[in-house]
Phi, psi and omega in degrees: 000326177236144176290124185272154179261145171273079196298317189274340189245307185241114178206139169260120190282105173235112181272111185255145173232151183241163182287119178208102186299332182291341178245003181054040179282140179296132185293117174050038180263146176220152183213130172283159187305322182290348178262000178274094190240346185231168177300321179296322178299315182295320178298320179298320177296314180302316182293335172297328175294318175299320179299323178289335174296334179283344187299154177298338177277008180223230184283351175290346178191290200290329177300327177275304189295317181296317177300319181286329174291324178291330177243057191276342186305126180062022177228311196213142172233132175271116182244015185272182186265352179275109184296332182297324178287322176298323177296325176297313181296322181279357182061043180237034181293154171240165186290347178262004176301131186286345184292305175299328179296321181289323177294319179296311183296312180294322180298313181285337171294318178295316178300319180295323175297314179301317179296323178295317178300314180296325180289335184256016182300335183297338180264000181278140177303142183304323183294335184253350192300313183297315181296315180299317178298316180298320179294318179297318178296320178297312180301314182296317181295316181299317180292314180298323178297316178295315184295316182292332177287333183263330186254009182213167176293154184290152177302328187290350184281357173088002181237033185298333181285343182248325183296141179284133176259238177232161181294133173271111176247109190248007173233154176297149186298337178290348179273355181257149166275103188298335181283340184248328185258097177246103189299140172262169179283130171279168178285163177303316180298318179298321179293315178300317179301319179293319178299314180296316179300313181298317182291323178295320176293319178301320179297323179290328189264330189278148176283166178291335174224142179232157184283151168055039172066023177280165181300141176231188181308317186280336171300314181293320179295321179296317178292322179295325174300318177299317181298310180299320180299317182292339178272351185080015177270080190291324181297313180290325177298316179294320182296316180293319178296320179297320178300319180294313182299316186276000180295333184081000181279345188224152175212148177298140175296155184300326175223156188302319184295336181288352179277355186227161177060042178258152178290337177210189184302140170278177181294342182253003178282114176277325170207134179215153175266139184265137180231152176211180179295337179270333186222104185205172184280359177118148180234006183238312184221011179211165174106153182301312182293322179306318184267332186264345178263140184282173171298150005267357185285333182210194186276326180067035184282338184248111183248155178286132172292132183301334179294340180300325185289342179289351181272000186242145166289157182295336180271356185278111184300330184299328177283351180251356185277069188218167173227133174278140182190198186225146178275169178296338178270002176093013181271126178277143179180190181249150184229141177288136181282356181303324185242044187279336189237138175288158171065027178250158177299140178251110179297130176262319174216129184246162180299324180304321178299321181295322175299316181291323178293313179299316182296311180296316182297318178295322179298313183289320182290328182074179180076196179293124184293138173300131180089350177075010179251134183286153175304324179296317179296320181298313183291326181287332174301316180289317182295318185294329179301329185256006177087009175282150181290151177290139175280149178270336177209167186218143176236171177298323179297326177298321179291322177301313181291323181293323176296323179297319180287314186285321189249017177304141179067017174245016174082005189280327189303315181302313181293320182296312182294322180294315184291335180263008176061036181259150180299148177236115180050048177068017174244150174299148187304332182250022178300141181300334182287348180265007180246134181290147175286144169296129184307135184299327180294329176287319177299316181296326183274342186222105182291348179276350179274127179262131181285151175291150181300141178096353180242000000 
């Protein structure tokens, strides 16, 4: 559907930015590296990285939808006409499937933008230098965390030092001799180590508040909490989540529906991608709303599995936050209202997740809870917002289920089951079928890339 880039091997470096008033991106401006001479030029390049986060190959669609298709049992059914997405749900992908290729291409384009910004810091005004560096590190870390989670075995399987992750490319591609430097895959641990390093630097550099919905200190802390959680480092995961919660910068929306379909960040959005009619994930054949909203406004290819509703109490608003409708192929079903409207902000990490992370992490770690709030109180804070009854006691399984209810259709289920070594759609958590193939075009262009088992 889209012409793919040979990101790691063959590329003509054109840093593009798109019109998005919320990020003050220069309209349809592009600059080759030798033309990046001023602080404003570097900012324009950086904002191009944010624009790529909106892409369907990132948080605009596939980072969420692909994860949920891989962990679709009792959550999601693909009823659409695109066979490649059905293959993801059926765990029958091939190495030429365009979906992993689009995530890989967009991901490494974003990484290259971050690397270019870091390479050009010397021309950035002193007043902006720390923030710009922190944002670039944040963008790179966020993408690497997503890619290693989708294209490699999970950190939790105990072999992170040996399992192949994704290639770490830490310089802009114009700094490499493309004929000689063909990156190989680093280990999962090496990628995680880089992600943690980037996020820690971002935390040091970023302000507590940033302009125009850009990443700030708490965006980095929230992502670092996710990283630690996926590693089983519960103490650090709880500590980072606690810092976000106690910052005072965020609050749960008064009702669950108010967290979605907003023109800009809601009160609980720690990081969200901004969309407008000029800059969005697509309105015709790509994007969360395109696939999750029914006809006639969108395609309606992704429907809720009826078994999903069995996970909710009758008073729980989250189980009622749906719309009945029809897909473009004529299939009747129910759709989550989270992604009902085009051109709205897409939450990437919300405060509710931080409560669940702090609570679960404290429960598993034992001892005095980080932040002084009990795991039971944390889970009940989230439940009460949606009208679910308060629990009298709490187990790790309760947190697994609560994440399913609270974060359904936000890509979380796949990550949760993998980190806890739980079966996914009747497959073992580290089954080869749950790992995306390295795109065949990348394998063909780079003999140093090793394909994942089963492809």
